PyMOL Python script that loads the backbone (N, CA, C, O; Angstrom):
from pymol import cmd

cmd.read_pdbstr("""\
ATOM      1  N   MET A   1      10.094   6.184   6.314  1.00  0.00           N
ATOM      2  CA  MET A   1      11.154   5.476   6.714  1.00  0.00           C
ATOM      3  C   MET A   1      10.375   4.553   4.997  1.00  0.00           C
ATOM      4  O   MET A   1       9.343   4.707   4.344  1.00  0.00           O
ATOM      5  N   THR A   2      10.664   4.334   4.973  1.00  0.00           N
ATOM      6  CA  THR A   2      11.238   3.016   3.891  1.00  0.00           C
ATOM      7  C   THR A   2      10.045   2.055   4.216  1.00  0.00           C
ATOM      8  O   THR A   2       9.631   1.791   5.345  1.00  0.00           O
ATOM      9  N   PRO A   3       9.530   1.545   2.940  1.00  0.00           N
ATOM     10  CA  PRO A   3       8.681  -0.507   2.992  1.00  0.00           C
ATOM     11  C   PRO A   3       9.841  -1.289   4.486  1.00  0.00           C
ATOM     12  O   PRO A   3       9.411  -1.699   5.564  1.00  0.00           O
ATOM     13  N   ALA A   4      11.064  -1.275   4.107  1.00  0.00           N
ATOM     14  CA  ALA A   4      11.822  -1.992   4.204  1.00  0.00           C
ATOM     15  C   ALA A   4      11.637  -1.938   6.530  1.00  0.00           C
ATOM     16  O   ALA A   4      11.425  -2.702   7.472  1.00  0.00           O
ATOM     17  N   GLN A   5      11.870  -0.713   6.288  1.00  0.00           N
ATOM     18  CA  GLN A   5      12.358  -0.557   7.575  1.00  0.00           C
ATOM     19  C   GLN A   5      10.282  -0.560   8.896  1.00  0.00           C
ATOM     20  O   GLN A   5      10.021  -0.369  10.084  1.00  0.00           O
ATOM     21  N   ARG A   6       9.525  -0.872   7.717  1.00  0.00           N
ATOM     22  CA  ARG A   6       8.492  -0.872   8.165  1.00  0.00           C
ATOM     23  C   ARG A   6       8.145  -1.810   8.391  1.00  0.00           C
ATOM     24  O   ARG A   6       7.405  -1.743   9.373  1.00  0.00           O
ATOM     25  N   LEU A   7       8.300  -3.279   7.836  1.00  0.00           N
ATOM     26  CA  LEU A   7       7.923  -4.462   7.415  1.00  0.00           C
ATOM     27  C   LEU A   7       9.256  -4.963   7.981  1.00  0.00           C
ATOM     28  O   LEU A   7       9.668  -5.510   6.958  1.00  0.00           O
ATOM     29  N   GLU A   8      10.020  -5.120   8.699  1.00  0.00           N
ATOM     30  CA  GLU A   8      11.772  -6.138   8.299  1.00  0.00           C
ATOM     31  C   GLU A   8      12.163  -5.591   9.516  1.00  0.00           C
ATOM     32  O   GLU A   8      13.149  -4.891   9.748  1.00  0.00           O
ATOM     33  N   SER A   9      10.711  -6.240  10.768  1.00  0.00           N
ATOM     34  CA  SER A   9      11.864  -6.459  12.723  1.00  0.00           C
ATOM     35  C   SER A   9      10.749  -7.371  12.704  1.00  0.00           C
ATOM     36  O   SER A   9       9.626  -7.654  12.287  1.00  0.00           O
ATOM     37  N   PRO A  10      12.136  -7.768  13.689  1.00  0.00           N
ATOM     38  CA  PRO A  10      11.685  -8.756  14.413  1.00  0.00           C
ATOM     39  C   PRO A  10      10.787  -8.759  15.540  1.00  0.00           C
ATOM     40  O   PRO A  10      10.416  -9.774  16.129  1.00  0.00           O
ATOM     41  N   ASN A  11      10.430  -7.477  15.833  1.00  0.00           N
ATOM     42  CA  ASN A  11       9.260  -7.098  16.700  1.00  0.00           C
ATOM     43  C   ASN A  11       8.349  -7.085  15.782  1.00  0.00           C
ATOM     44  O   ASN A  11       8.578  -6.645  14.656  1.00  0.00           O
ATOM     45  N   PRO A  12       7.324  -7.514  16.108  1.00  0.00           N
ATOM     46  CA  PRO A  12       5.576  -8.107  15.342  1.00  0.00           C
ATOM     47  C   PRO A  12       4.985  -5.876  15.897  1.00  0.00           C
ATOM     48  O   PRO A  12       4.591  -4.998  15.130  1.00  0.00           O
ATOM     49  N   ARG A  13       5.142  -5.826  16.943  1.00  0.00           N
ATOM     50  CA  ARG A  13       5.073  -4.197  17.630  1.00  0.00           C
ATOM     51  C   ARG A  13       5.566  -3.125  16.398  1.00  0.00           C
ATOM     52  O   ARG A  13       4.910  -2.148  16.036  1.00  0.00           O
ATOM     53  N   ILE A  14       6.389  -3.390  16.052  1.00  0.00           N
ATOM     54  CA  ILE A  14       7.252  -2.389  15.261  1.00  0.00           C
ATOM     55  C   ILE A  14       6.681  -2.491  13.964  1.00  0.00           C
ATOM     56  O   ILE A  14       7.094  -1.471  13.412  1.00  0.00           O
ATOM     57  N   ILE A  15       6.181  -2.932  13.379  1.00  0.00           N
ATOM     58  CA  ILE A  15       5.539  -3.600  12.897  1.00  0.00           C
ATOM     59  C   ILE A  15       4.235  -3.105  12.440  1.00  0.00           C
ATOM     60  O   ILE A  15       3.696  -2.649  11.431  1.00  0.00           O
ATOM     61  N   ASP A  16       3.985  -3.410  13.655  1.00  0.00           N
ATOM     62  CA  ASP A  16       2.400  -2.169  13.824  1.00  0.00           C
ATOM     63  C   ASP A  16       2.588  -1.179  13.809  1.00  0.00           C
ATOM     64  O   ASP A  16       2.273  -0.629  12.753  1.00  0.00           O
ATOM     65  N   ALA A  17       3.107  -0.423  14.734  1.00  0.00           N
ATOM     66  CA  ALA A  17       3.547   0.831  13.564  1.00  0.00           C
ATOM     67  C   ALA A  17       4.590   1.478  12.682  1.00  0.00           C
ATOM     68  O   ALA A  17       5.074   2.483  12.161  1.00  0.00           O
ATOM     69  N   GLY A  18       4.588   0.775  12.795  1.00  0.00           N
ATOM     70  CA  GLY A  18       4.892   1.166  10.856  1.00  0.00           C
ATOM     71  C   GLY A  18       4.068   1.026  10.005  1.00  0.00           C
ATOM     72  O   GLY A  18       4.018   1.646   8.942  1.00  0.00           O
ATOM     73  N   ILE A  19       3.215   0.058  10.447  1.00  0.00           N
ATOM     74  CA  ILE A  19       1.742   0.241   9.500  1.00  0.00           C
ATOM     75  C   ILE A  19       1.357   1.478   9.969  1.00  0.00           C
ATOM     76  O   ILE A  19       1.573   2.479   9.285  1.00  0.00           O
ATOM     77  N   ALA A  20       0.619   1.569  11.432  1.00  0.00           N
ATOM     78  CA  ALA A  20      -0.492   2.621  11.585  1.00  0.00           C
ATOM     79  C   ALA A  20       0.225   3.780  10.988  1.00  0.00           C
ATOM     80  O   ALA A  20      -0.424   4.522  10.252  1.00  0.00           O
ATOM     81  N   THR A  21       1.647   4.062  11.239  1.00  0.00           N
ATOM     82  CA  THR A  21       1.949   5.700  10.775  1.00  0.00           C
ATOM     83  C   THR A  21       1.997   5.674   9.145  1.00  0.00           C
ATOM     84  O   THR A  21       2.707   6.386   8.435  1.00  0.00           O
ATOM     85  N   ILE A  22       1.038   4.646   8.715  1.00  0.00           N
ATOM     86  CA  ILE A  22       1.168   5.772   6.755  1.00  0.00           C
ATOM     87  C   ILE A  22      -0.330   6.060   6.791  1.00  0.00           C
ATOM     88  O   ILE A  22      -1.421   5.515   6.960  1.00  0.00           O
ATOM     89  N   THR A  23       0.317   7.370   6.502  1.00  0.00           N
ATOM     90  CA  THR A  23      -0.050   8.988   6.085  1.00  0.00           C
ATOM     91  C   THR A  23      -1.242   8.476   4.448  1.00  0.00           C
ATOM     92  O   THR A  23      -2.146   9.027   3.821  1.00  0.00           O
ATOM     93  N   ASP A  24      -0.737   7.567   4.404  1.00  0.00           N
ATOM     94  CA  ASP A  24      -0.520   8.194   2.432  1.00  0.00           C
ATOM     95  C   ASP A  24      -1.119   6.725   1.580  1.00  0.00           C
ATOM     96  O   ASP A  24      -0.897   5.683   2.197  1.00  0.00           O
ATOM     97  N   MET A  25      -1.998   6.549  -0.047  1.00  0.00           N
ATOM     98  CA  MET A  25      -2.124   5.546   0.059  1.00  0.00           C
ATOM     99  C   MET A  25      -0.794   5.431  -1.024  1.00  0.00           C
ATOM    100  O   MET A  25      -0.921   4.622  -1.942  1.00  0.00           O
ATOM    101  N   GLU A  26       0.571   6.282  -0.929  1.00  0.00           N
ATOM    102  CA  GLU A  26       1.351   6.018  -1.943  1.00  0.00           C
ATOM    103  C   GLU A  26       2.757   5.379  -1.118  1.00  0.00           C
ATOM    104  O   GLU A  26       3.747   5.077  -1.784  1.00  0.00           O
ATOM    105  N   THR A  27       2.745   5.248   0.010  1.00  0.00           N
ATOM    106  CA  THR A  27       3.305   4.552   1.438  1.00  0.00           C
ATOM    107  C   THR A  27       2.738   3.416   1.308  1.00  0.00           C
ATOM    108  O   THR A  27       3.339   2.402   0.955  1.00  0.00           O
ATOM    109  N   LEU A  28       1.261   3.485   1.638  1.00  0.00           N
ATOM    110  CA  LEU A  28       0.558   1.879   1.388  1.00  0.00           C
ATOM    111  C   LEU A  28       0.867   1.285   0.390  1.00  0.00           C
ATOM    112  O   LEU A  28       1.588   0.288   0.424  1.00  0.00           O
ATOM    113  N   GLN A  29       0.424   1.741  -0.591  1.00  0.00           N
ATOM    114  CA  GLN A  29       1.221   0.864  -1.457  1.00  0.00           C
ATOM    115  C   GLN A  29       2.725   0.363  -1.835  1.00  0.00           C
ATOM    116  O   GLN A  29       2.888  -0.733  -2.370  1.00  0.00           O
ATOM    117  N   SER A  30       3.527   0.999  -1.608  1.00  0.00           N
ATOM    118  CA  SER A  30       4.258   0.496  -2.243  1.00  0.00           C
ATOM    119  C   SER A  30       4.947  -0.774  -0.946  1.00  0.00           C
ATOM    120  O   SER A  30       5.408  -1.861  -1.294  1.00  0.00           O
ATOM    121  N   CYS A  31       4.870  -0.343   0.422  1.00  0.00           N
ATOM    122  CA  CYS A  31       4.818  -1.501   1.554  1.00  0.00           C
ATOM    123  C   CYS A  31       4.350  -2.747   0.960  1.00  0.00           C
ATOM    124  O   CYS A  31       4.997  -3.786   1.090  1.00  0.00           O
ATOM    125  N   VAL A  32       3.234  -2.687   0.301  1.00  0.00           N
ATOM    126  CA  VAL A  32       1.777  -3.785  -0.276  1.00  0.00           C
ATOM    127  C   VAL A  32       3.254  -4.870  -1.328  1.00  0.00           C
ATOM    128  O   VAL A  32       3.526  -5.985  -0.885  1.00  0.00           O
ATOM    129  N   ALA A  33       3.928  -4.409  -2.471  1.00  0.00           N
ATOM    130  CA  ALA A  33       3.879  -4.612  -2.949  1.00  0.00           C
ATOM    131  C   ALA A  33       5.340  -4.958  -2.244  1.00  0.00           C
ATOM    132  O   ALA A  33       5.469  -6.156  -1.991  1.00  0.00           O
ATOM    133  N   TYR A  34       6.193  -4.317  -1.970  1.00  0.00           N
ATOM    134  CA  TYR A  34       7.166  -4.780  -0.361  1.00  0.00           C
ATOM    135  C   TYR A  34       6.879  -6.196  -0.256  1.00  0.00           C
ATOM    136  O   TYR A  34       7.298  -7.158  -0.900  1.00  0.00           O
ATOM    137  N   GLU A  35       6.156  -6.107   0.599  1.00  0.00           N
ATOM    138  CA  GLU A  35       5.114  -7.763   1.424  1.00  0.00           C
ATOM    139  C   GLU A  35       5.456  -9.098   0.050  1.00  0.00           C
ATOM    140  O   GLU A  35       6.045 -10.178   0.055  1.00  0.00           O
ATOM    141  N   ASN A  36       4.840  -8.420  -0.833  1.00  0.00           N
ATOM    142  CA  ASN A  36       4.535  -8.741  -2.136  1.00  0.00           C
ATOM    143  C   ASN A  36       5.761  -9.664  -2.526  1.00  0.00           C
ATOM    144  O   ASN A  36       5.852 -10.792  -3.011  1.00  0.00           O
ATOM    145  N   GLN A  37       6.856  -8.497  -2.018  1.00  0.00           N
ATOM    146  CA  GLN A  37       7.542  -9.101  -3.227  1.00  0.00           C
ATOM    147  C   GLN A  37       9.023 -10.132  -2.091  1.00  0.00           C
ATOM    148  O   GLN A  37      10.051 -10.772  -2.314  1.00  0.00           O
ATOM    149  N   HIS A  38       8.437  -9.821  -1.252  1.00  0.00           N
ATOM    150  CA  HIS A  38       9.640 -10.272  -0.238  1.00  0.00           C
ATOM    151  C   HIS A  38       9.394 -11.081   0.393  1.00  0.00           C
ATOM    152  O   HIS A  38      10.088 -12.098   0.402  1.00  0.00           O
ATOM    153  N   GLN A  39       7.718 -10.860   1.585  1.00  0.00           N
ATOM    154  CA  GLN A  39       8.039 -12.495   2.441  1.00  0.00           C
ATOM    155  C   GLN A  39       6.725 -13.047   2.456  1.00  0.00           C
ATOM    156  O   GLN A  39       6.262 -13.986   3.103  1.00  0.00           O
ATOM    157  N   HIS A  40       6.034 -12.013   1.321  1.00  0.00           N
ATOM    158  CA  HIS A  40       4.065 -13.014   1.517  1.00  0.00           C
ATOM    159  C   HIS A  40       3.897 -13.324   2.156  1.00  0.00           C
ATOM    160  O   HIS A  40       3.689 -14.537   2.144  1.00  0.00           O
ATOM    161  N   ARG A  41       3.751 -12.230   4.033  1.00  0.00           N
ATOM    162  CA  ARG A  41       3.334 -13.137   5.112  1.00  0.00           C
ATOM    163  C   ARG A  41       1.362 -12.600   5.109  1.00  0.00           C
ATOM    164  O   ARG A  41       1.027 -11.423   5.246  1.00  0.00           O
ATOM    165  N   LEU A  42       0.644 -13.419   4.978  1.00  0.00           N
ATOM    166  CA  LEU A  42      -0.960 -12.682   5.182  1.00  0.00           C
ATOM    167  C   LEU A  42      -1.722 -11.735   6.053  1.00  0.00           C
ATOM    168  O   LEU A  42      -2.723 -11.039   5.886  1.00  0.00           O
ATOM    169  N   PRO A  43      -0.369 -12.094   7.675  1.00  0.00           N
ATOM    170  CA  PRO A  43      -0.968 -11.246   9.054  1.00  0.00           C
ATOM    171  C   PRO A  43      -0.715  -9.897   8.646  1.00  0.00           C
ATOM    172  O   PRO A  43      -1.260  -8.884   9.083  1.00  0.00           O
ATOM    173  N   ILE A  44       0.209  -9.991   7.723  1.00  0.00           N
ATOM    174  CA  ILE A  44       0.860  -8.352   7.697  1.00  0.00           C
ATOM    175  C   ILE A  44       0.353  -7.242   6.921  1.00  0.00           C
ATOM    176  O   ILE A  44       0.222  -6.050   7.199  1.00  0.00           O
ATOM    177  N   LEU A  45      -0.121  -8.504   4.981  1.00  0.00           N
ATOM    178  CA  LEU A  45      -1.107  -7.947   4.650  1.00  0.00           C
ATOM    179  C   LEU A  45      -2.241  -7.854   4.766  1.00  0.00           C
ATOM    180  O   LEU A  45      -2.931  -7.152   4.027  1.00  0.00           O
ATOM    181  N   LYS A  46      -2.511  -8.277   5.352  1.00  0.00           N
ATOM    182  CA  LYS A  46      -4.390  -8.239   6.329  1.00  0.00           C
ATOM    183  C   LYS A  46      -3.785  -6.357   6.395  1.00  0.00           C
ATOM    184  O   LYS A  46      -3.882  -5.468   5.549  1.00  0.00           O
ATOM    185  N   LEU A  47      -3.231  -6.357   7.665  1.00  0.00           N
ATOM    186  CA  LEU A  47      -3.273  -5.297   8.310  1.00  0.00           C
ATOM    187  C   LEU A  47      -2.428  -4.099   7.467  1.00  0.00           C
ATOM    188  O   LEU A  47      -2.239  -2.985   7.955  1.00  0.00           O
ATOM    189  N   LEU A  48      -1.947  -4.500   6.117  1.00  0.00           N
ATOM    190  CA  LEU A  48      -2.188  -3.643   4.930  1.00  0.00           C
ATOM    191  C   LEU A  48      -3.037  -3.240   4.783  1.00  0.00           C
ATOM    192  O   LEU A  48      -3.242  -2.117   5.243  1.00  0.00           O
ATOM    193  N   ALA A  49      -4.049  -3.927   4.044  1.00  0.00           N
ATOM    194  CA  ALA A  49      -5.383  -3.786   3.863  1.00  0.00           C
ATOM    195  C   ALA A  49      -6.935  -2.852   4.376  1.00  0.00           C
ATOM    196  O   ALA A  49      -7.767  -2.051   3.950  1.00  0.00           O
ATOM    197  N   GLN A  50      -6.462  -3.850   5.885  1.00  0.00           N
ATOM    198  CA  GLN A  50      -6.833  -3.056   7.116  1.00  0.00           C
ATOM    199  C   GLN A  50      -6.670  -1.367   6.695  1.00  0.00           C
ATOM    200  O   GLN A  50      -7.445  -0.468   6.368  1.00  0.00           O
ATOM    201  N   ARG A  51      -5.273  -1.502   6.898  1.00  0.00           N
ATOM    202  CA  ARG A  51      -5.032   0.062   7.223  1.00  0.00           C
ATOM    203  C   ARG A  51      -5.354   1.239   5.455  1.00  0.00           C
ATOM    204  O   ARG A  51      -5.517   2.459   5.458  1.00  0.00           O
ATOM    205  N   ALA A  52      -5.347   0.543   4.506  1.00  0.00           N
ATOM    206  CA  ALA A  52      -5.721   1.251   3.682  1.00  0.00           C
ATOM    207  C   ALA A  52      -7.014   1.384   3.634  1.00  0.00           C
ATOM    208  O   ALA A  52      -7.283   2.570   3.445  1.00  0.00           O
ATOM    209  N   GLU A  53      -8.524   0.327   3.764  1.00  0.00           N
ATOM    210  CA  GLU A  53      -9.514   1.058   4.394  1.00  0.00           C
ATOM    211  C   GLU A  53      -9.609   2.404   5.341  1.00  0.00           C
ATOM    212  O   GLU A  53     -10.206   3.401   4.934  1.00  0.00           O
ATOM    213  N   GLU A  54      -9.084   2.368   6.416  1.00  0.00           N
ATOM    214  CA  GLU A  54      -8.914   3.598   7.229  1.00  0.00           C
ATOM    215  C   GLU A  54      -8.337   5.131   6.374  1.00  0.00           C
ATOM    216  O   GLU A  54      -8.623   6.288   6.681  1.00  0.00           O
ATOM    217  N   LEU A  55      -7.518   4.687   5.317  1.00  0.00           N
ATOM    218  CA  LEU A  55      -6.537   5.908   4.634  1.00  0.00           C
ATOM    219  C   LEU A  55      -8.541   6.479   3.619  1.00  0.00           C
ATOM    220  O   LEU A  55      -8.868   7.665   3.564  1.00  0.00           O
ATOM    221  N   ARG A  56      -9.522   5.253   2.967  1.00  0.00           N
ATOM    222  CA  ARG A  56      -9.547   5.101   2.353  1.00  0.00           C
ATOM    223  C   ARG A  56     -11.014   6.041   3.299  1.00  0.00           C
ATOM    224  O   ARG A  56     -11.365   6.995   2.604  1.00  0.00           O
ATOM    225  N   GLU A  57     -11.442   5.992   3.985  1.00  0.00           N
ATOM    226  CA  GLU A  57     -12.476   6.350   5.263  1.00  0.00           C
ATOM    227  C   GLU A  57     -12.374   7.831   5.850  1.00  0.00           C
ATOM    228  O   GLU A  57     -13.260   8.545   6.319  1.00  0.00           O
ATOM    229  N   GLU A  58     -10.633   8.126   5.626  1.00  0.00           N
ATOM    230  CA  GLU A  58      -9.773   9.570   7.009  1.00  0.00           C
ATOM    231  C   GLU A  58     -10.637  10.550   5.110  1.00  0.00           C
ATOM    232  O   GLU A  58     -11.335  11.559   5.214  1.00  0.00           O
ATOM    233  N   SER A  59     -10.360   9.998   3.916  1.00  0.00           N
ATOM    234  CA  SER A  59     -10.947  11.202   2.715  1.00  0.00           C
ATOM    235  C   SER A  59     -12.158  11.166   2.281  1.00  0.00           C
ATOM    236  O   SER A  59     -12.544  11.997   1.460  1.00  0.00           O
TER     237      SER A  59
END
""", "prot")
cmd.dss("prot")
cmd.show_as("cartoon", "prot")
cmd.util.cbc("prot")
cmd.orient("prot")
């Protein structure tokens, strides 16, 4: 999925699922960059930061 597909939904549950299914830091960084360039939504950036922490803990 592209960052736009993960983050551009009117349904917050779909965005949450898109973030939860990120499995690598490269994809996560792409999503953060996309969000910073397009929406700048603090709640989404916080979810991405939480997912980054989860990925770090998993490795």
